[in-house]
C-alpha positions as CSV (number, residue, x, y, z in Angstrom):
1,M,154.3,54.4,-7.6
2,S,158.0,55.0,-7.4
3,E,159.5,57.0,-4.5
4,E,160.5,59.8,-6.9
5,V,156.9,60.3,-8.0
6,L,155.7,60.2,-4.4
7,N,158.1,63.0,-3.5
8,D,156.6,65.2,-6.2
9,I,153.1,65.0,-4.9
10,N,152.0,68.1,-2.9
11,Q,149.5,67.7,-0.1
12,F,147.2,70.5,0.9
13,L,144.6,70.9,3.7
14,T,141.4,72.3,2.1
15,F,139.0,74.6,3.9
16,T,136.1,76.9,3.0
17,L,135.5,80.6,3.5
18,G,132.1,81.4,2.3
19,R,131.5,79.5,-1.0
20,E,135.2,79.5,-1.9
21,I,137.5,76.5,-1.4
22,F,141.1,77.4,-0.2
23,A,144.1,75.2,0.6
24,L,147.3,75.5,2.7
25,D,150.4,73.4,2.2
26,I,150.1,70.6,4.8
27,G,153.7,71.3,5.8
28,T,152.6,74.6,7.4
29,V,149.7,73.1,9.3
30,R,150.3,71.9,12.9
31,E,146.8,70.8,13.8
32,V,143.1,71.6,13.4
33,L,140.9,72.5,16.4
34,E,137.2,72.8,16.9
35,L,136.2,76.4,17.7
36,T,137.0,77.2,21.3
37,S,136.7,80.3,23.5
38,I,138.7,83.2,21.9
39,T,139.7,86.1,24.2
40,K,139.4,89.4,22.4
41,I,142.3,91.8,22.7
42,P,141.6,95.5,22.7
43,R,143.1,97.8,20.0
44,T,144.0,95.2,17.5
45,P,143.1,95.1,13.8
46,G,139.7,93.9,12.8
47,F,141.0,90.6,11.4
48,M,142.5,89.7,14.8
49,R,139.9,87.7,16.7
50,G,142.0,87.4,19.8
51,V,144.0,84.6,21.5
52,I,143.2,81.0,22.5
53,N,144.9,78.9,25.2
54,L,146.6,76.0,23.5
55,R,148.2,73.7,26.1
56,G,149.3,76.6,28.2
57,H,150.4,78.8,25.4
58,A,148.6,81.9,24.1
59,V,148.1,81.5,20.4
60,P,146.8,84.5,18.3
61,V,143.8,83.8,16.1
62,V,143.2,85.5,12.8
63,D,139.7,85.6,11.1
64,M,140.8,84.5,7.6
65,R,137.6,85.9,6.0
66,M,138.4,89.4,7.4
67,K,142.2,89.1,6.5
68,L,141.4,88.2,2.9
69,G,138.9,91.1,2.5
70,M,135.7,89.0,2.6
71,S,132.6,89.8,4.6
72,K,132.6,88.6,8.2
73,G,130.9,85.2,8.6
74,E,128.9,83.7,11.4
75,D,130.5,81.0,13.6
76,T,128.8,77.6,13.2
77,V,129.4,74.1,14.4
78,D,131.7,73.6,11.4
79,T,133.9,76.6,12.2
80,C,137.5,75.5,12.9
81,I,140.8,77.0,13.9
82,I,143.8,75.7,11.8
83,I,147.0,76.1,13.8
84,V,149.7,77.1,11.3
85,E,153.4,77.8,11.4
86,I,154.5,80.9,9.6
87,E,158.1,81.5,8.7
88,F,159.5,85.0,8.7
89,D,163.1,86.1,9.0
90,G,164.1,82.6,9.9
91,E,161.7,82.5,12.9
92,I,158.6,80.4,13.2
93,T,155.4,82.0,14.5
94,V,152.5,79.8,15.5
95,M,149.0,81.3,14.8
96,G,145.4,80.1,14.5
97,A,143.5,80.7,11.3
98,L,139.7,80.8,11.8
99,V,137.9,79.2,8.8
100,D,134.3,78.3,8.0
101,S,135.0,74.6,7.7
102,V,137.9,72.1,7.1
103,R,137.3,69.7,4.2
104,E,140.1,67.2,3.6
105,V,143.8,66.6,2.8
106,F,144.1,66.9,-1.0
107,E,147.0,65.7,-3.1
108,M,148.1,67.4,-6.3
109,M,151.0,66.9,-8.7
110,P,153.0,70.1,-9.1
111,E,152.2,70.3,-12.8
112,S,148.5,70.4,-12.1
113,I,148.9,73.6,-10.1
114,E,148.1,76.6,-12.3
115,P,149.5,80.1,-11.7
116,A,147.5,82.6,-9.7
117,P,145.2,84.8,-11.8
118,K,146.4,88.4,-12.2
119,M,142.9,89.7,-11.7
120,G,139.4,88.6,-10.8
121,A,140.3,86.5,-7.8
122,A,138.4,86.8,-4.6
123,V,141.6,87.6,-2.7
124,N,144.8,89.5,-3.2
125,A,146.9,87.7,-5.9
126,E,150.0,88.2,-3.8
127,Y,148.6,85.7,-1.3
128,I,147.9,83.0,-3.9
129,R,150.5,80.4,-4.6
130,G,148.4,78.9,-7.4
131,M,145.1,77.4,-8.4
132,G,144.1,73.8,-8.2
133,R,141.1,71.9,-9.4
134,Q,139.0,69.2,-7.8
135,D,136.2,67.9,-10.0
136,E,134.6,71.1,-11.4
137,K,135.6,73.4,-8.5
138,F,138.7,75.6,-8.3
139,I,140.8,75.5,-5.1
140,I,142.7,78.7,-4.3
141,I,146.1,77.6,-2.9
142,L,147.3,80.2,-0.4
143,D,150.9,80.9,0.6
144,I,150.6,81.4,4.3
145,N,154.0,83.0,4.5
146,K,152.9,85.9,2.2
147,I,149.5,86.7,3.8
148,F,150.9,88.7,6.7
149,S,153.2,91.7,6.6
150,A,156.2,92.1,8.9
151,E,154.2,94.5,11.1
152,E,151.3,92.2,11.4
153,L,153.5,89.3,12.4
154,A,155.3,91.4,15.0
155,L,151.9,92.4,16.4
156,V,150.8,88.7,16.4
157,K,153.9,87.6,18.2
158,G,153.5,90.4,20.7
159,M,149.9,89.4,21.4
160,G,150.9,85.9,22.3
161,K,153.7,86.9,24.5
162,E,151.7,89.6,26.3
163,Q,148.9,87.1,27.1
164,E,151.3,84.4,28.3
165,G,152.9,86.9,30.6
166,G,149.5,87.9,31.9
167,Q,148.6,84.3,32.5
168,E,151.8,83.7,34.5
169,E,151.3,86.8,36.7
170,A,147.7,85.7,37.4
171,A,148.8,82.2,38.5
């Protein structure tokens, strides 16, 4: 393959929520963690599971099922936290996305990504970058930068900073 063709290939991390397969652009993914202890924060929206300690930093964790309007799932041995970087107003916010399981890194040519359906999708069409296909299954490609509103991102950033401040005071 020529270098030009390689540059056109998009890579996505695929994961499951219920029976649906979703994907995030690999460029937004920092790492994948096994489910760890999540500290619940009072008076936060239902989709906010709390914060985790990631190498001394408090990282907010969002339950992606709840955020996308799906029913709450049970945590299993396959449940993972995908650490993502979300860009908003030129700033990067680090957040954990709780998912049922992580599958694989999947490559797709840009022309094989279909536009998001206007209706009938399991999640809000605004969140969907496009649809991919692997064998006979559809993969819903999410745009992580569009899933959270400005207010939600401000809340998430505040949660991480509050918890880090509390950890320093307790030390």
